[in-house]
N, C-alpha and C positions, 0 to 999 in steps of 0.2 A: 923565259919559258915557264909555263905554269907547272906547279908541283903535281906530278902524277904519282900517286902513292903506290899504285901497282896496275898492271894491265892483265886482264883475264881474256884469253882467246879460246874460242870454240872452233875446232876444226870443221869447217863447213865450206868445202870447195866443190864446185861442179862447173861444167861448161856453161850452164845457164847463168850461174852467178857471175862468172867471168865476163860473159857477153853483156850482162845487164849493167855492170859497172864500168863499161867502156866510156871514155869521155864523150860528152855530148848527148848521151841517152837520157840522163836525168837532168831536169831543168827546174828552175826556181818556181815557175808557175806556168799554167797552161796558156796557150796563145788564144785567148778568147777575144772576140771582136770588141773594139773599144766602145765604152758606154757614152752616150750623149746625155750627160747629166744636166746640161743647161736647158733642155727642153722641158715643157710642163709635165710633171709627174703626178699621178693621182693614186690614191689608195686602192689597191687591188684586192687585198684580203687582210684579215686580222686574225691572229691566234691568241686567245686570251689565256694567261696563266700568271699567277703571282709567285711562281717558283723559278723564274729565269735566273741565270747566273751571269757572271762576268766573263764567261768563256765564249769565244766566237764559235758559232755553229759551223758545221761542215756541209758541203753540198756537192752534188755530182751532176748538176744541170737539170735534173728532174725532181730531186728530192732534197729537202733541207733537214739535216740531222741536228737536233737541238738538245744540248745538255741542260737538264733541270736539277733543282735541289733534290736531295735524297738519293742521288745516284741514278736518276731516271733519264732515259733517252727517248725522245719522240722523233718520228719520221713524218714530215709533212710534205704534201705535194707542192711543188713550186708553183704550179699553175693556179691553184685555188686554195691552198692552205689546209686542205682536208687531211685528217690524221690517217696515216697508213699503218703504223704500229707504235706500240709503246713497250719499252723494256726497262726492267728494274735491275740495275747492276749492283745496288747496295752501296752503303757508305756514302761518300760525297764525291762528285766529280772533281778531279784535281788538276786537269789540263784540258786545253781545247782539243776536241776530237779530230780525227782524220778519216778519210774514206778513199777507197780505191774502186775497182770495177766490181768487186764482190763483197767487200767487208767494210764495216764501220769499226774503227778502233777507239776504245774508250778507256781512259785511265781514271781510277778512283783511289780514294784513301779511306782507311778505317782505323779505329783505335784498338790497339792490342792491350786490353785491360790488365792482363796478367803482368806484362812487362812495362806498362805505362809508356808505350811507344806508338807512334803513328806509322803504319805500314801502307804499302800500295798494292794495287792490282792493275793488270792490263787485260782487257777483254777484247775478243774479236767477235762481233755480232754480224749475223747475216744481214746484208743490205736489204734484202727483200722481205725478211720476216722478223728480224730483231732477235732471233734465237742465238744463244751463245755457241760459238764454234770451238773456241778454246779460251782458257784463262790462265794467267800466270801471276803468281804472287811475288812481291818484291819487298826488299828490306825497308825501303822508304818510298814515299809517293813520287810519281812523275809530276813535274811542274811545267808551267808555260804552255807549250803546245806540242802535239805530235806532228811528225812529218813523214810521209810515206814516199818511198822510191819504187823502182820496178819490182824488187824482190824483198827489200828490207823496210822495216819501220824504225824510225830513229826517235830517241827521247832522252832528255836529261832529267835527273832526279834530284831531290832536295839534299841528298847525302853526297853529291858529287859523282854519282855513277852516271856514265853516258853509255847508252845501249843501242845496239842494232839487233832487231828481232826479225827472224824469218816471218813474213806476213802470213803464210799459210799454216804454219805449225806453232808459232810462238817461241820456237827454239832460239837461243841466243846465238847470233852470228859472231859478235864480239862485244866485249864490255871493257870500258876503260874506267878507272877510278881516279878522281882528282880531289884535291884538297878543297876546292870551292864547290858550292852547290850550284844548281841550275834552276832558273825560272825565266825562260826566254823562248823566243820563237826561232827554232832552227830553220835553216834554209839549205836547199840542195841546188847545186849548179855544176854542170859537167860531171866529173867523178868525185866531187868534194862535198863534204858536209860542213856548214858554217854554224857555229853556235856561240853565244855569249854566256859568261858565268856571272854569278853574283859578286865575285871578287874583281870583276873588270877585265877578265881575259876574253879575247875573241880567239877562238880556235878554228883552224881550217884543217880538216882531216880527210883521209882517204875513205870513201864510203865502204869499200869492200873489206878493209881490215882494221880501220880505226887508227892507222898510223898518222902521226902529226905531220902536216905539210909545213905549216908556219903558225905563229901565234903573235898576238900583240896585246899589250897590257895598257888599258885605260885606267883612269883614277876613280871610276865609279862603276856600279853594276851595269851590265849590258843586258837589257830585258826585252827590248822591242825588236821589230822586224829588221832584217839585214838585206840590203840591196846589192846584188851582184850583177855587174854589167861588163862590157868590153873595156870600159874605162877604169874599172877597179872594183873594190869592195867598199861599200859605204855603210856606216853604222853609227848609232848614237849611244851615249852613255849617261849615267846619272851624274857625271861630273859637269854636264852642261855643254859638252862639245859634240859636234858631228865630225866623224873621222873618214878620211879617204885613204885606202891602203892599196899600194901597187903590188899585185901578186907576183908579177914577173921579177921585180927587183927585191921583193920581200921587205919593203920599207914603207913608212908613212909618206903619202904624197902631201897631204895638208890636213889641218883641223880647223874648224870654225866654231867659235864660242857662241852660245845662245844665252838667254837669261836664266835658264833653269835646266833641270834634267831633261834629256831628250828621250822621248818614249818610242818614236817610230821614225824610220827612214825608208822611203820608197823611191824607186827610180821614175824619172819622167824623161821626156824627149830632150829637154834642155839641160838636165842635171838631176838633182835629187831634192825631194820634198821632205822636210822634217817637221815634226810637231813637238813642241817643247812645253814643259809644265809652266812656262812663263805666260801661257795663254796665246802665244804667237805661233803661226805657221810660217816657215821659211822655205823659199825656193833658192837653192844654191846652185851655181854653175858647176860644171865638171871640174873647174879649177878652184872652186871654193869661195868665189865671190857671192855676195848676197844680191840676187836679182830682184827680189821683193820680200817683204814680210808683212803679215796681216794679223791684226789683233782679232781674236775670237772671243765670244762672250763667256767662255769657260775653259777649263783645262780639257785637253784632249789626250786621254790615256791610251786610246786605240789607234791603230794605223788607219789612215784615210783610204777610201775607195777611189781608185784612179779611173778617170774617163778620158775621152778624146780631147775635151776642151777644159775640163775642170776636175777637181778632187772633192769628194764628199767627206766632211768631218762631222763627228758626233760629239760636240762639247758637253761636258758635265754641267749641271745646274742651269740648263736652258731647255725650252720646250720645242726646239727645232734642230734638225740637222741642216748643215750649211754647205753649199757648193761654192768653192772659190775658183776663180779663173786661173788656169795655169800660166796665162800670158802676163797678168798684172796683179793677181791676188785679190781682185775685187769680187764681191759676192755676185754669183750668177743665179742662184736658186736656193730655195729653202724647202725642206720637207717637214711638215708639222708632226710632232710626236704626240702632242696632246697632254703631256705632263712633263714635269721636270725630270730630265734625264739623269740617271745615276748608274748607268750600266757602262762597264769598260769593254764590253764586247765590240768587236769591229764590225762595221757594215760589210755585207757581202752581196754579190750579184750572181744570179743564175738565170740563164736564158733571158737576159734583159729585164729580169725582175730584181729589184733592189730590196734587200731584207734588212731591217733594223731590229736589234734587240732592245727592248725597253723594260722598265721595272715590272711591268704587268703584261708582258707578252711579246709577240712579234708583229711588226707591221711590214707589209710588202707593197712596194710602189712600182708602177710601170707607166710607160707612155701611152698604153692602150689597154 
């Protein structure tokens, strides 16, 4: 079990909160229609900026919310890339943003010159205008990415604090303090929150109160995406392994070694797709056998975008994004970036528009 130095709990109970955290109401991701990534895709619009970051933009189907250098957030129309608003949060963005039906959540960091420390802030911006609705200061910056549920927003910080914030007020629902820091992509499924730590712990917690359901310790940091399916919980670690955990029996089902640290694991119909820093993509069966592996032209630090027939990868040090077949791993399609990619932001899709973050802006592709 991970070292939990203390747990702080804020009394925050209501009928709405209890109903919200009932199993099955919070899911890992929305049920969007599958993308046909193998069909010809053309450039639909371009947003030019030399201030892009390595953080994946958020989207709500109509708008893409992009974190830029200098603590700036911009909102772009999905259909044409036109600027809707621009907000300056200050400092530097420290985690990938999240969005719900009303609010864009932005985490930033700033230097406290007097104490020679780096502190954090969390802001809630109006989705329509970019105006700050509330702000909360934190002892340390939030890292990795934010994830939002029905009532609460969840985030892990560099100092080992794990937070649940009320989305409408910023009030702390609960706070757990751990010995390890966080710099990962938390996932929600059922009534649980899943998050990996820099010390290699995968934690499964109750969303409503932060109580630990189970934990597993890998031998390297867990920083990438976590896949939760009926078959189990799948995740990768910096130790080079992909892990499959059985929640019902609370024990490891299997682990499969790759050639380097595993950055992302996503679910597919036949198993799980993993990207490793050995430049290979792996499709593993639900029992852990390698169905195929495919060499990519560069490292893939970001999770792939899944489609109905293929998965879109954005390798570093190459000028194209690549779609691999989920059936056999062979290349199905390429999307030209126009320059050598150096961004770790993951590709996203909104209303059948695929958005890629590049060193000098955003590119949006679609079939029409």
